[in-house]
C-alpha positions in Angstrom: 0.0 0.0 0.0 3.0 2.3 0.0 2.5 3.3 -3.5 -1.0 4.4 -3.0 0.0 6.8 -0.1 -0.6 10.4 -1.0 2.5 12.0 -2.3 4.1 8.8 -3.7 5.2 8.4 -7.3 2.5 5.8 -8.0 2.8 2.5 -9.4 2.5 0.3 -12.5 1.2 -3.1 -13.0 2.9 -5.6 -15.2 1.6 -9.0 -16.0 3.2 -10.4 -13.1 3.7 -7.8 -10.4 2.9 -4.3 -9.3 6.0 -1.9 -9.4 6.0 1.2 -7.2 7.6 4.3 -8.3 9.6 6.4 -6.0 11.1 9.7 -6.7 14.6 10.2 -4.9 15.0 13.7 -3.6 18.3 14.9 -5.4 18.7 17.6 -2.8 20.3 16.5 0.5 22.8 19.1 1.5 23.5 22.8 1.0 25.6 22.3 -2.1 22.8 20.5 -3.8 20.5 23.4 -3.2 22.9 25.9 -4.9 22.3 24.2 -8.2 18.6 24.8 -8.2 17.7 27.3 -11.2 16.2 30.7 -10.6 13.0 30.8 -12.7 13.2 33.1 -15.9 16.9 33.3 -15.9 20.0 31.3 -16.6 21.0 31.8 -12.9 21.4 29.2 -10.3 20.3 29.9 -6.7 23.9 29.7 -5.6 24.7 32.7 -7.9 22.4 34.9 -6.1 22.4 33.7 -2.5 24.9 32.1 -0.2 23.3 28.7 0.9 24.7 27.4 4.2 23.7 25.0 7.0 22.9 27.0 10.2 20.5 27.5 13.0 17.4 29.6 13.8 17.9 33.0 15.6 19.1 32.0 19.2 16.9 32.9 22.1 19.4 31.3 24.5 23.0 30.1 24.7 25.2 28.2 27.2 28.7 28.0 28.3 30.5 25.3 30.4 33.8 26.0 31.9 34.5 28.5 29.3 33.6 26.4 26.2 30.3 26.4 24.3 27.8 23.8 25.5 24.2 22.9 26.3 22.7 22.8 29.7 19.7 20.8 30.6 17.9 21.7 33.8 15.5 19.0 35.1 13.2 19.6 37.8 11.2 17.0 39.7 7.7 16.8 40.6 6.7 17.4 44.3 6.5 14.2 46.6 9.0 12.2 44.5 12.2 10.5 45.8 15.1 12.8 44.8 17.7 10.2 44.5 15.4 7.9 42.4 14.9 10.8 40.0 18.6 11.6 39.7 19.3 8.0 39.1 16.8 7.7 36.4 18.0 10.9 34.7 21.6 9.8 34.8 20.6 6.3 33.5 18.9 8.0 30.4 21.8 10.3 29.7 24.0 7.4 29.7 21.8 5.6 27.1 21.6 8.8 25.0 25.4 9.2 25.0 25.9 5.8 23.2 24.2 7.5 20.2 26.1 10.8 20.4 29.8 10.1 19.8 32.1 13.0 20.4 29.6 14.8 22.8 30.5 14.7 26.5 27.7 14.6 28.9 28.6 15.7 32.5 25.5 15.2 35.0 27.6 16.5 38.0 27.1 20.3 37.5 24.5 20.0 39.9 22.8 17.0 41.6 20.2 17.3 44.3 21.1 13.8 45.3 24.7 15.0 46.3 23.3 17.3 49.0 20.9 14.4 50.1 23.9 12.1 50.6 25.9 14.7 52.6 22.9 15.4 54.6 22.2 11.9 55.4 25.9 11.3 56.3 25.7 14.1 58.7 22.4 13.2 60.4 23.6 9.7 60.8 26.8 10.9 62.7 24.8 13.3 64.6 22.0 10.9 65.7 24.8 8.4 66.8 26.4 11.0 68.8 23.3 12.2 70.2 22.2 8.5 71.1 25.5 7.9 72.8 25.4 11.2 74.7 21.7 10.5 75.8 22.5 6.9 76.9 25.5 7.9 78.9 23.7 10.8 80.5 20.7 8.6 81.5 23.0 5.7 82.9 24.8 8.4 85.0 21.7 10.1 86.3 19.2 7.4 86.8 19.6 4.5 89.4 19.4 1.5 89.4 20.7 0.6 86.0 17.3 -0.9 85.0 15.8 2.5 85.3 18.1 3.9 82.9 17.7 0.9 80.5 13.9 1.4 80.5 14.3 5.1 79.6 16.7 4.4 76.8 14.7 1.5 75.2 11.5 3.6 75.5 13.1 6.6 73.7 14.3 4.3 71.0 10.9 2.5 70.7 9.0 5.7 70.5 11.1 6.9 67.5 11.0 3.5 65.7 7.3 3.5 66.1 7.0 7.0 64.8 9.4 6.5 61.7 7.3 3.4 60.8 4.1 5.4 61.2 5.6 8.3 58.9 6.8 5.7 56.3 3.3 4.4 55.7 1.6 7.9 56.0 4.0 10.1 54.0 5.3 9.4 50.6 8.7 11.4 51.3 10.6 12.3 54.2 12.3 15.7 54.2 14.2 18.1 56.8 10.9 19.6 58.0 9.6 16.0 59.1 13.2 15.7 60.9 12.3 19.2 62.6 9.1 17.7 63.7 10.7 14.5 65.2 13.3 16.7 66.9 10.6 19.1 68.4 9.0 16.0 70.0 12.4 14.7 71.5 11.9 16.9 74.7 8.6 15.1 75.2 9.8 11.7 74.4 12.9 12.1 76.7 10.8 13.5 79.5 8.1 10.8 79.1 10.7 8.0 79.2 12.5 9.5 82.3 9.3 10.1 84.2 7.9 6.6 83.4 11.2 5.0 84.2 11.5 7.2 87.5 8.1 6.5 88.4 8.5 2.6 87.8 11.8 2.5 89.8 10.3 4.5 92.8 7.2 2.5 92.9 9.1 -0.7 92.7 11.4 0.6 95.6 8.4 1.3 97.7 6.5 -2.1 96.6 6.9 -3.7 100.1 7.3 -7.1 98.7 4.2 -7.0 96.6 4.2 -8.8 93.2 6.1 -7.0 90.6 3.0 -6.1 88.4 1.2 -4.2 91.2 3.6 -1.5 91.5 4.2 -1.2 87.7 0.5 -0.5 87.3 0.5 2.0 90.1 3.3 3.9 88.4 1.5 4.0 85.0 -1.8 5.2 86.9 0.2 7.8 88.6 1.8 9.4 85.3 -0.7 8.4 82.8 -3.4 11.2 83.2 -0.9 14.1 83.4 0.9 12.8 80.3 -2.5 12.3 78.4 -3.5 16.0 79.2 0.1 17.0 78.0 -0.1 15.0 74.9 -3.5 16.4 73.9 -2.3 20.1 74.6 0.8 19.5 72.6 -1.1 18.2 69.6 -3.4 21.4 69.9 -0.3 23.5 69.9 0.3 22.5 66.3 -3.3 22.6 65.4 -3.0 26.3 63.9 -0.9 24.8 61.0 -4.0 23.1 59.8 -5.4 26.5 59.0 -2.5 27.4 56.5 -3.3 27.2 52.8 -1.2 26.6 49.7 2.6 26.1 49.5 3.0 27.5 53.0 0.9 24.7 54.3 2.7 22.2 52.3 5.9 23.4 53.9 4.8 23.3 57.6 2.4 20.4 57.6 5.1 17.7 57.6 6.4 19.4 61.1 3.1 19.1 62.6 2.6 15.5 61.2 5.9 14.3 62.5 5.5 16.0 65.9 2.0 14.6 66.4 3.1 11.2 65.3 6.0 11.0 67.6 4.1 12.4 70.6 1.4 9.8 70.1 4.0 6.9 69.7 5.8 8.1 72.9 2.4 7.7 74.8 1.7 4.2 73.3 5.3 3.1 74.2 5.0 4.4 77.9 1.6 3.0 78.5 2.1 -0.3 76.9 5.8 -1.2 76.5 7.3 0.6 79.6 5.8 -1.9 82.0 6.9 -4.8 80.0 10.4 -3.3 79.7 10.3 -2.8 83.6 9.5 -6.4 84.1 12.3 -7.4 81.9 14.9 -5.0 83.5 13.6 -5.4 87.1 13.8 -9.0 88.0 12.5 -8.4 91.4 10.9 -5.6 93.2 13.1 -6.1 96.3 16.2 -5.8 94.3 14.9 -2.5 92.9 14.0 -1.4 96.3 17.4 -1.8 97.7 18.8 0.8 95.3 19.5 4.3 96.3 17.7 7.3 95.0 18.9 9.0 91.8 22.4 10.9 91.7 20.8 14.2 91.0 18.7 13.9 94.1 21.5 12.9 96.4 23.9 15.5 95.2 21.5 18.7 94.8 18.2 17.5 96.5 18.8 19.1 99.8 20.2 22.6 98.4 17.2 22.6 96.2 14.7 22.2 98.9 16.4 25.0 100.9 16.6 27.4 97.9 12.8 26.6 97.1 11.9 27.3 100.7 13.4 30.8 100.5 12.0 31.7 97.1 8.5 30.6 97.9 8.1 32.6 101.1 6.1 35.0 99.1 4.4 35.2 95.7 6.2 38.4 94.7 9.2 36.9 92.9 7.2 34.2 91.2 4.7 36.6 89.7 7.4 39.2 89.0 9.4 36.7 86.9 6.1 35.6 85.0 5.3 39.4 84.3 8.8 40.1 83.1 8.6 37.1 80.8 5.3 38.2 79.4 6.8 41.8 78.9 9.9 40.3 77.2 7.5 38.4 74.8 5.6 41.6 74.0 8.8 43.7 73.5 10.7 41.0 71.5 8.2 39.8 69.1 7.9 43.1 67.0 11.8 43.1 66.9 12.2 39.7 65.4 12.3 39.2 61.6 10.9 36.2 60.2 13.2 34.2 58.1 11.8 30.8 57.5 13.9 29.7 54.6 17.0 28.1 56.0 20.5 28.6 54.3 21.2 25.3 52.9 24.9 24.0 52.7 24.9 23.0 49.1 28.0 22.4 47.1 26.5 24.3 44.1 25.7 28.1 43.9 23.3 29.6 41.5 24.0 33.2 40.5 21.1 34.8 38.6 22.1 38.0 36.6 20.2 40.3 34.4 21.4 43.1 32.1 19.5 46.2 30.8 16.7 45.4 28.5 17.8 45.2 24.9 21.2 43.8 25.4 22.3 41.8 22.4 23.4 38.2 22.5 26.9 38.9 21.6 27.1 41.5 24.4 25.7 39.0 26.9 27.9 36.2 25.6 30.7 38.4 26.4 29.4 39.4 29.9 29.0 35.7 30.8 32.4 34.9 29.6 33.8 37.7 32.1 31.6 36.3 34.9 32.8 32.7 34.3 36.3 33.8 33.9 36.4 35.8 37.3 34.4 33.1 39.3 36.8 30.3 38.0 39.7 32.2 39.6 38.2 32.0 42.9 40.0 29.5 45.3 37.4 26.7 46.1 35.5 26.8 42.8 35.6 23.6 40.9 33.3 24.2 38.1 31.3 26.9 36.4 28.4 26.7 33.8 26.2 29.4 32.6 23.2 29.8 30.3 21.5 32.9 28.9 17.9 33.5 27.8 15.7 30.4 27.6 15.0 27.1 25.7 11.9 26.8 23.3 10.4 24.4 25.7 11.7 26.1 28.8 9.3 27.2 31.5 11.0 30.4 32.3 9.8 33.5 30.6 13.0 35.5 30.3 14.8 37.4 27.5 18.2 37.1 26.1 19.3 39.6 28.7 18.9 37.4 31.7 21.2 34.5 32.6 22.3 32.0 35.3 25.6 30.7 36.6 25.8 27.2 38.2 29.0 27.3 40.3 30.3 24.2 41.8 32.3 24.4 45.0 35.1 22.1 46.0 34.0 20.1 49.0 37.4 20.0 50.5 37.9 23.8 50.3 36.3 26.5 52.5 32.9 27.0 51.1 32.0 30.0 53.2 35.0 32.0 52.0 34.5 30.8 48.5 30.8 32.0 48.6 31.9 35.4 50.2 34.4 35.9 47.3 31.7 35.0 44.9 29.4 37.6 46.2 32.2 40.2 46.2 32.9 39.4 42.6 29.3 40.0 41.5 29.2 43.3 43.4 32.0 44.5 40.7 29.5 44.1 38.0 27.4 47.3 38.7 25.5 47.1 35.5 23.9 44.0 36.3 21.0 42.9 38.7 22.8 39.9 40.5 21.4 37.5 43.0 23.5 34.8 44.4 21.8 31.8 46.3 21.6 27.9 46.3 19.1 26.1 44.4 17.3 24.7 47.5 17.4 27.9 49.2 15.8 29.7 46.1 13.2 26.9 46.0 12.3 27.6 49.7 12.4 31.3 49.1 9.5 31.0 46.4 7.2 29.7 49.1 8.1 32.5 51.5 8.6 35.1 49.0 8.3 38.6 50.6 5.1 40.0 49.3 6.7 43.4 49.1 5.1 46.5 50.7 2.1 45.8 52.8 -0.2 48.0 50.7 -0.5 47.8 47.0 -3.0 49.6 44.8 -3.4 48.1 41.3 -4.7 50.2 38.4 -6.0 48.5 35.5 -6.7 49.9 32.1 -6.0 49.7 28.3 -3.2 52.4 27.6 0.2 52.2 29.4 0.4 56.1 29.2 -2.9 56.6 30.8 -2.0 54.1 33.5 1.2 56.0 34.2 -0.8 59.3 34.7 -3.5 57.7 36.9 -0.7 56.0 39.0 0.8 59.4 39.7 -2.6 60.6 40.8 -3.2 57.7 43.2 0.2 57.9 44.7 -0.3 61.6 45.4 -3.7 60.8 47.0 -2.7 57.9 49.1 0.7 59.6 50.2 -1.6 61.7 52.4 -3.1 58.9 54.4 -2.0 58.7 57.8 0.4 55.8 58.5 1.7 55.8 54.9 5.7 55.9 55.2 6.7 56.0 51.6 5.0 55.4 48.1 6.6 54.2 44.9 5.3 53.5 41.4 6.3 50.5 39.4 8.6 51.6 36.7 8.2 50.4 33.1 11.3 48.8 31.6 11.9 50.0 27.9 14.3 48.6 25.5 15.4 50.3 22.1 13.4 49.1 19.1 13.6 50.2 15.3 10.3 51.4 14.2 9.2 51.5 10.4 6.4 53.7 9.5 5.2 53.4 6.0 4.3 56.6 4.0 1.2 55.2 2.5 0.9 57.9 0.0 4.6 57.5 -1.3 4.4 53.7 -1.4 1.2 53.8 -3.3 2.9 56.3 -6.0 5.2 53.5 -6.4 2.7 50.7 -6.7 3.5 49.4 -3.2 1.2 48.4 -0.3 2.3 48.5 3.4 1.9 44.6 3.5 4.3 44.1 0.5 6.9 46.3 2.2 6.4 44.6 5.7 6.9 41.1 4.0 9.9 42.1 2.2 11.6 43.6 5.1 10.6 40.7 7.3 12.1 38.2 4.9 15.5 39.8 5.0 15.6 40.7 8.8 13.3 37.9 10.3 13.5 35.0 7.6 10.9 33.4 5.6 10.4 29.6 5.6 10.0 28.6 1.9 10.3 24.8 2.2 11.5 21.6 3.9 14.3 19.1 3.2 13.7 15.5 4.6 16.7 13.2 5.3 16.9 10.1 7.6 13.7 11.0 9.6 14.7 14.4 10.2 13.1 17.5 8.8 15.4 20.6 7.9 13.7 24.0 7.3 14.7 26.0 4.1 14.8 29.7 5.1 15.3 32.7 3.0 17.4 35.1 5.3 19.3 38.2 4.8 23.2 37.8 5.0 24.6 38.7 8.4 26.5 41.8 7.0 23.3 43.2 5.5 21.4 43.3 8.6 23.6 44.6 11.4 22.7 48.2 11.8 19.7 50.8 11.4 21.4 52.0 8.2 20.9 48.5 6.7 17.1 48.7 7.4 16.9 52.3 5.7 19.0 51.0 2.7 16.9 47.8 2.1 15.9 47.7 -1.5 12.1 47.0 -2.0 11.0 45.5 -5.4 8.4 47.5 -7.1 5.6 46.1 -9.8 7.7 47.5 -12.6 10.8 45.9 -11.4 12.9 48.9 -10.4 13.8 48.8 -6.6 13.4 51.7 -4.1 15.0 52.3 -0.6 12.9 51.5 2.3 14.1 54.8 3.8 12.5 56.6 0.9 8.9 55.3 1.3 9.0 54.8 5.2 10.3 56.6 8.3 12.9 54.6 10.1 13.8 55.5 13.5 14.9 54.3 17.0 12.1 54.4 19.7 11.9 53.1 23.2 9.5 50.3 23.5 8.0 48.6 26.7 10.2 45.4 27.3 7.4 43.8 29.6 3.7 44.5 29.7 2.1 43.7 33.1 -1.4 42.1 32.8 -4.0 41.2 35.4 -6.0 38.6 33.3 -6.4 40.3 29.9 -6.1 43.9 31.2 -2.9 45.9 31.4 -2.0 47.0 34.9 0.3 49.1 36.9 1.0 48.9 40.9 1.6 51.7 43.4 3.3 50.4 46.5 3.1 51.9 49.9 4.9 50.9 53.2 3.3 51.5 56.4 4.6 52.9 59.8 3.0 53.9 63.0 -0.4 52.3 62.2 -1.7 48.8 61.7 -1.7 47.7 58.0 -5.4 46.8 58.2 -6.4 50.4 59.3 -4.0 52.0 56.7 -5.4 49.8 53.9 -9.0 50.5 54.8 -8.1 54.3 54.8 -6.3 53.8 51.4 -9.5 52.0 49.9 -11.7 54.8 51.1 -9.4 57.4 49.4 -9.5 55.4 46.0 -13.4 55.8 45.9 -12.8 59.6 45.8 -10.4 59.4 42.8 -12.4 59.9 39.4 -10.5 57.5 37.0 -11.2 57.4 33.2 -13.9 55.1 31.6 -12.7 51.4 31.8 -10.0 52.2 34.4 -10.4 51.1 37.8 -8.1 50.7 41.0 -8.4 48.4 44.1 -6.2 47.5 47.1 -4.2 44.3 47.1 -0.7 43.4 48.4 0.2 41.9 51.7 -2.9 43.2 53.3 -5.4 41.9 50.8 -3.6 38.7 49.7 -3.1 37.4 53.3 -5.9 38.8 55.3 -8.2 35.7 54.7 -5.4 33.2 55.4 -4.3 35.1 58.7 -7.9 35.4 59.9 -8.1 31.6 59.5 -5.0 31.0 61.1 -5.5 33.4 63.8 -9.1 31.7 64.4 -7.3 28.5 64.7 -4.6 29.6 66.8 -7.2 31.3 69.3 -9.2 28.3 69.5 -6.2 26.1 70.3 -5.1 28.7 72.9 -8.7 28.7 74.5 -8.9 24.9 74.4 -5.3 24.6 75.9 -6.3 26.9 78.8 -9.5 25.0 79.5 -7.6 21.7 79.4 -5.2 23.1 82.0 -8.1 24.1 84.1 -9.8 20.7 83.8 -6.3 18.9 84.6 -5.6 21.2 87.6 -9.1 22.1 88.8 -8.1 25.6 89.7 -8.5 28.8 87.7 -5.8 30.5 89.5 -3.3 27.7 89.0 -4.4 27.2 85.4 -3.7 30.9 84.6 -0.2 30.7 86.5 0.7 27.7 84.3 -0.5 29.3 81.3 1.4 32.6 82.1 4.5 30.4 82.8 4.5 29.2 79.3 4.1 32.8 78.2 7.3 33.6 80.4 9.2 30.8 78.7 8.4 32.0 75.3 9.5 35.5 76.4 12.7 34.4 77.6 13.3 32.4 74.3 12.1 35.4 72.2 14.4 37.8 74.1 17.4 35.3 73.5 16.7 35.4 69.7 16.6 39.2 69.8 20.1 39.2 71.4 21.7 36.6 69.5 20.1 36.4 65.8 17.2 38.9 65.5 15.4 36.3 63.4 13.0 33.5 63.8 13.5 30.4 61.6 11.8 27.2 61.0 14.3 25.6 63.5 13.7 28.3 66.2 10.0 27.7 66.0 10.5 23.9 66.3 12.8 24.7 69.2 10.2 26.8 70.9 7.7 24.1 70.5 9.9 21.5 72.1 10.7 23.7 75.0 6.9 24.6 75.7 6.1 20.9 75.4 8.8 20.0 78.1 7.7 22.8 80.3 4.0 21.9 80.2 4.7 18.4 80.8 7.1 19.0 83.8 4.2 21.4 85.2 1.4 18.9 84.9 3.3 16.0 86.4 4.4 18.3 89.3 0.7 19.3 89.8 -0.2 15.5 89.7 2.5 14.7 92.4 1.2 17.3 94.6 -2.1 15.6 94.7 -0.5 12.3 95.1 1.9 13.2 97.8 1.2 13.4 101.6 -0.9 11.5 104.0 -3.1 12.2 107.0 -2.9 15.7 108.2 0.1 16.8 106.2 -0.2 20.6 105.3 -0.7 21.9 101.7 2.7 23.7 101.7 4.4 20.6 102.9 2.9 18.4 100.1 3.9 21.0 97.5 7.5 21.0 98.8 7.6 17.3 98.9 6.4 16.8 95.3 8.7 19.5 94.1 11.7 17.8 95.8 10.6 14.5 94.4 10.2 15.9 90.8 13.5 17.8 91.1 15.7 14.8 90.0 13.5 13.6 87.0 12.9 17.2 85.9 16.6 18.1 85.9 17.4 14.7 84.5 15.1 15.1 81.6 16.0 18.6 80.8 19.8 17.7 81.0 19.4 14.8 78.7 17.3 16.8 76.3 19.8 19.5 76.1 22.6 17.1 75.5 20.9 15.5 72.7 21.0 18.8 70.9 24.6 19.4 71.7 26.0 17.3 68.6 23.7 19.5 66.1 25.1 22.8 67.9 28.8 21.5 67.6 28.6 20.3 64.1 27.1 23.6 63.0 24.8 24.4 59.9 26.3 21.6 57.8 24.3 19.9 55.1 21.2 18.3 56.7 21.6 20.3 60.0 20.5 23.8 58.8 17.2 23.4 60.8 18.6 21.4 63.7 21.5 23.8 64.3 19.4 27.0 65.4 16.8 24.7 67.0 19.5 23.2 69.3 20.4 26.6 70.6 16.8 27.5 71.3 16.2 24.2 72.9 19.3 24.4 75.2 18.6 28.0 76.2 14.8 27.6 76.5 15.1 24.4 78.5 17.3 26.1 81.1 14.6 28.8 81.4 11.9 26.3 81.5 13.4 24.1 84.3 14.1 27.1 86.5 10.5 28.3 86.2 9.0 24.8 86.8 11.4 24.3 89.8 10.9 27.6 91.5 8.1 29.8 90.0 5.5 27.1 89.5 5.8 25.5 93.0 5.7 29.0 94.5 2.4 29.9 92.7 1.2 26.6 93.8 2.0 27.2 97.3 -0.2 30.0 97.5 -2.9 28.9 95.2 -4.5 26.8 98.1 -5.1 23.1 98.1 -7.5 21.6 95.7 -8.1 18.0 96.1 -7.5 15.2 93.5 -6.6 17.5 90.4 -4.9 14.9 88.4 -4.5 11.8 90.5 -7.1 9.1 91.2 -5.2 6.0 92.4 -2.1 7.2 94.1 -3.4 7.6 97.7 -4.8 4.1 97.9 -1.4 2.6 96.7 1.0 4.7 98.6 
C-alpha cells in the first residue's frame, strides 16, 4: 500500500507484479540546493544567494567551563524521591550518550542527590552522637541501671514507632519532618524519664508485693497528666491546619511528624514501659534496695532550701512571669521572620540580568567575563552558565537574563568561596545579580516577600494613561495617615527600530504596506520556503538576509524593495525608520494591562491604613474602563491570617481550659499558662540578642521547650495531689512533690539539652540547617523552663491553696 499513499510516485502493473515508483530527492545538502535554477533566468540559486547550513535565531545560549555547551535543567515533581529521579536521569543520559559520539555529557554540574547524600551522612553522625550522649547521661543520672535501661529503650521504641508510622503515611521524608521529630524529642525524653523514674520509685516502695502491682500503680500515677500534656501538645500544632497553599505544604510535615511522635511516645509508655520494667527489674526487692537518683542525692537538699526561701512570698514568682510576658511583647516586634534556611549546598546559583535590549553577543561576552572571574576564585571547581531560555523552557526570560551554576570544592572553604563570589558579583554594577543556592531559592519562592504591605493596582488599556493615573493615586494615598513611603512600578523600556510606511509615497510606487512589511521581514526575520527530509529528520529551508546586510539601522533604511515595474526603491525613501523606546514587559492582570502603586506602612496597623487607602480610592475619578483596588500583603493574606488566627485562638482557649480541667484551679491554670508565656518571652529575648530572626528551627525549638515545660508542670501538679498523707499541710505536700520531681525534671532537661549538643557543635552543615538553630533554642529555653518549673510554679502552687485530686486518682490508695 506504500505506492497508494498520497504524495508517492504511484505504481505500474506488469503482467506478473506491481511496481511502485519512488522519486528520490536529489537535494540532500546545501551544495545541492545551490544548483537549483532561478525562474526566468539562466542563474542558479548559488549565484544570487549564499546557501549554508545554520540554525534559527538564538533565544538562548550556554557555556561550560569557558567552552560552548548545552545545559539541561531537570526539575522533579513534588513528593518524588530525589535520589530515584537523579538515578533515572543519569541512566537515561548514559543511554543517550551511546548514540551521540563526540559529545561529552557531564551530569555532575548540579545534583540534588549530592546534598541528600551529604545530609544523610551528617544526620547519621549526629544521631549516633546524640544517642551515645543521651544513653551515657541517663545511665549516670538514673539509678538503678534498670531504670536507665527502661528510659533508653523507651526513647528508641518511640522513634522507631514514629518512623514506621511516617513511612506508611507520608510519601517522602524531608528536613521539615526531621524538625518535627526533633521538636518532639523533649516530650519523648521526659516521657521516658518520668515513666522510668516512676516505675523505679514504685518498685523501691513496693513492700514485697508482686512485681506487676507497683508497675500498674506507676502507670496510673503518670498516665493522666501525660495524656493531658500530649493532647495539649497536639493542639499547639493545630493552627498549622489553617494554612493554605505552599506554606501549608511546607509546615504540615512538621506538625505531622510532631504529632505522630508524641502519640507514639504515649503508646510506648503506657504499653511497652511496664513490660520493659518487668524485663529489667527481675524482682521488686532488688529494685527497692537501690538508692535514689544521683541528682537527688547531690543537689536535692540544696534545692529544698532554695525553694523554701524563694516561695516565702508570691512576689518573686509573679514578677518573673510578668517580666517574661513583657519580654515576649517587646521582643516579638523586633524579630524578623526568616523561614527559609541557608542550605549548605555544594552548588551556588547566580542569577544575573542586564539592561533590557542587550544583544546576544554582548551577553555572551558578559557571561564569559563572569565565568572567567569566578573560575579564578579558590574553592570553585566548575562554572557553567546559560542565557535566555529554551524553546520548551518554563522560564519567561529574555536574552538579557542568565544564570551561572558554580560548583564548590567539598574540600575547600565553602563559606570563604561564597563570600568571594558575592564580592565578585558586586563588581558588575551594570547587572542585577542574586547569589543563592538552588534549594534556598526553591524554599524562598514559598516564603517570597509580598513587598510593601499595601499595594494599589490600577487596570486599564493604555500604558500612558495608567502612568498618569498611577501618579494621581500615589499623590492621594501619600496623604493617608500611616503611609511611610510610596513608589510606582517603573516600566522597563528597550530600544526598538520602528518602521512607519508613508502610504501615499508607497502607493505612488505601486507598493502596499503589507508588501513592504513582507519584504523587510524576509531579510531581517527570515521566511520559511520549504523543507528537506533526510533520515527521519526535517530541515527547514529559510530565506534570510546575509549577516552583513542586517547589522545596523542603516541596513534597514537602505533595504531595497522591489516595485511592480521591477525597479527597486530604498525602504528609507518610502518609510520613516527611527529608533524608539518600547516596553520590554507588559504587566497584565487577566487580559487587562495593569500598574501597581506600592506603599509602606509605619505607625499604624496595616489593616487600618489599607481601609483608609480603599476609602481614598473611592474619591478618585478614573477614566472610563479604568479602575483601582487595594491588593498586596493586606489583601492577599488577610483571609489566610484570619483563618490561622482563628485556629490559633481556638487552640489557645482549648489549651487553657484543658489546663483548668487538669488542675481544677482557675488560679493555677492561669499561673501555668502564664509560665508558658514567660518561657516564650525568655526564648524570644535570647533570639533578639543573638540572631534577631525567627527561623523554622527556632519555632520547632520553641515548640519542644513549651512541650517540656507543660509536661513538667502537669506532672508536678499531679504529684502534689498524690503526695502526703493524713494531716500533712498543703505547703508540705507542694514542697515534697517539688523535691520528688527535682531529680527527674532536671534529668530530662539535661538529657534533652545534651541530645542537641551534637547538632550545635556540628554547625549548619548539610542536613543540620534546621537542627542547628533549633539546638540553641532548645538548650537556652530548657534552662529557662526548668528554672520556672522548679521555683516559680511551686511558689504559685503554694499560694493557690489546696484543691483535692486535680490529676491523681489512684495514688493515695497505693502509697
